PAMI-461830 format. One line per 5 residues: their letters; for each residue x, y, z of N, C-alpha, C. Coordinates in steps of 0.2 Angstrom, whole numbers, plus 5000, padded with zeros to 4 digits. Example, Ala and Ser with C-alpha at 12.3 -4.5 7.8 and 13.67 -1.06 7.14 Angstrom:
BEGIN
as	5066:4972:5039:5062:4978:5039:5066:4984:5039 | 5064:4989:5035:5068:4995:5036:5064:5000:5039
***
This chain:
BEGIN
xxxxx	4850:4599:6016:4855:4595:6014:4862:4599:6015 | 4866:4596:6019:4873:4599:6020:4878:4594:6018 | 4883:4597:6014:4888:4592:6011:4895:4597:6011 | 4900:4594:6013:4907:4597:6013:4910:4596:6006 | 4912:4602:6003:4916:4602:5997:4922:4605:5998
xxxxx	4927:4604:5994:4934:4607:5995:4936:4611:5988 | 4939:4616:5989:4941:4620:5983:4947:4616:5980 | 4947:4616:5974:4953:4613:5971:4959:4618:5970 | 4964:4616:5967:4970:4620:5967:4968:4626:5962 | 4963:4625:5958:4961:4630:5953:4955:4634:5956
xxxxx	4954:4633:5962:4948:4637:5966:4941:4634:5963 | 4941:4628:5961:4934:4625:5959:4931:4621:5964 | 4925:4620:5963:4921:4615:5968:4917:4610:5963 | 4916:4604:5966:4911:4600:5962:4904:4600:5966 | 4899:4601:5962:4892:4601:5965:4891:4594:5967
xxxxx	4889:4592:5973:4888:4585:5974:4882:4583:5970 | 4882:4576:5969:4877:4573:5964:4870:4574:5967 | 4869:4573:5974:4863:4574:5977:4860:4581:5975 | 4864:4586:5976:4862:4593:5974:4860:4594:5967 | 4864:4591:5963:4863:4591:5955:4856:4588:5954
xxxxx	4855:4582:5956:4849:4579:5955:4843:4582:5958 | 4843:4585:5964:4838:4588:5967:4836:4595:5963 | 4841:4598:5960:4840:4604:5956:4839:4603:5949 | 4840:4597:5947:4840:4595:5940:4845:4599:5935 | 4851:4599:5938:4856:4603:5934:4861:4598:5932
xxxxx	4865:4600:5927:4870:4596:5924:4876:4600:5920 | 4880:4597:5917:4885:4600:5913:4883:4605:5909 | 4886:4611:5909:4884:4617:5904:4879:4621:5908 | 4876:4619:5913:4871:4623:5917:4874:4630:5919 | 4872:4636:5918:4874:4642:5920:4872:4643:5927
xxxxx	4876:4645:5932:4874:4646:5939:4875:4654:5940 | 4871:4656:5945:4872:4663:5947:4875:4662:5954 | 4880:4667:5955:4884:4666:5962:4882:4673:5966 | 4879:4672:5971:4878:4677:5976:4882:4677:5982 | 4885:4683:5984:4889:4683:5990:4885:4687:5995
xxxxx	4883:4684:6000:4879:4687:6006:4883:4686:6012 | 4885:4692:6015:4889:4692:6021:4894:4687:6021 | 4894:4682:6025:4900:4677:6025:4898:4671:6022 | 4894:4671:6016:4892:4665:6013:4892:4666:6005 | 4892:4660:6002:4891:4660:5994:4885:4656:5993
xxxxx	4881:4659:5989:4875:4655:5987:4875:4654:5979 | 4874:4648:5977:4874:4646:5970:4867:4645:5968 | 4864:4648:5963:4858:4647:5960:4858:4645:5953 | 4854:4640:5951:4854:4639:5943:4851:4645:5940 | 4854:4647:5935:4852:4653:5931:4845:4652:5927
xxxxx	4840:4655:5929:4834:4654:5925:4834:4655:5918 | 4831:4651:5914:4831:4653:5906:4827:4659:5905 | 4821:4660:5909:4817:4665:5908:4816:4669:5914 | 4819:4675:5915:4819:4679:5921:4812:4681:5922 | 4809:4684:5917:4802:4687:5918:4797:4681:5920
xxxxx	4798:4675:5917:4793:4670:5920:4795:4668:5927 | 4801:4668:5929:4803:4666:5935:4801:4671:5941 | 4801:4678:5939:4799:4683:5943:4791:4684:5943 | 4787:4681:5938:4780:4682:5938:4777:4680:5944 | 4772:4684:5947:4769:4682:5953:4772:4683:5960
xxxxx	4778:4685:5959:4782:4686:5966:4779:4693:5969 | 4778:4692:5975:4775:4698:5979:4768:4700:5977 | 4764:4696:5975:4758:4698:5973:4753:4700:5979 | 4755:4698:5985:4751:4700:5990:4752:4707:5992 | 4757:4710:5989:4758:4717:5990:4753:4721:5987
xxxxx	4751:4719:5981:4746:4722:5977:4739:4720:5978 | 4737:4717:5983:4730:4715:5984:4725:4720:5985 | 4727:4726:5988:4722:4731:5990:4724:4737:5985 | 4727:4736:5980:4729:4742:5975:4726:4741:5969 | 4723:4747:5966:4720:4747:5959:4726:4747:5955
xxxxx	4728:4741:5952:4734:4741:5948:4733:4744:5941 | 4728:4744:5938:4727:4748:5932:4728:4755:5933 | 4725:4758:5939:4725:4765:5940:4733:4767:5942 | 4736:4762:5945:4743:4764:5947:4747:4764:5941 | 4746:4759:5936:4750:4759:5930:4749:4765:5926
xxxxx	4742:4767:5926:4741:4773:5922:4744:4779:5925 | 4744:4780:5931:4748:4786:5934:4755:4786:5933 | 4758:4780:5933:4765:4779:5932:4767:4781:5924 | 4763:4779:5920:4764:4780:5913:4763:4787:5911 | 4758:4790:5915:4757:4798:5914:4763:4802:5916
xxxx	4766:4799:5922:4772:4803:5924:4778:4803:5919 | 4778:4798:5915:4783:4798:5910:4782:4803:5904 | 4776:4805:5904:4775:4810:5898:4777:4817:5900 | 4778:4818:5906:4780:4825:5909:4787:4827:5907
***
């Protein structure tokens, strides 16, 4: 979806209805603003960051003994 928006005199924009509906966001929704090179990215702020991150990059850990890895890390904290 691509839609043109215009900054108001107070540097505000209106998130188009189609985008709000697709993301299920509305008044009072907190948004995260990311600046990446020459663009701005708006992301609805997750209510539960841990839940949102759970399972990401699980493919990285497929060949790793995760229990052993965690034990090593925790042991290193004792030093």
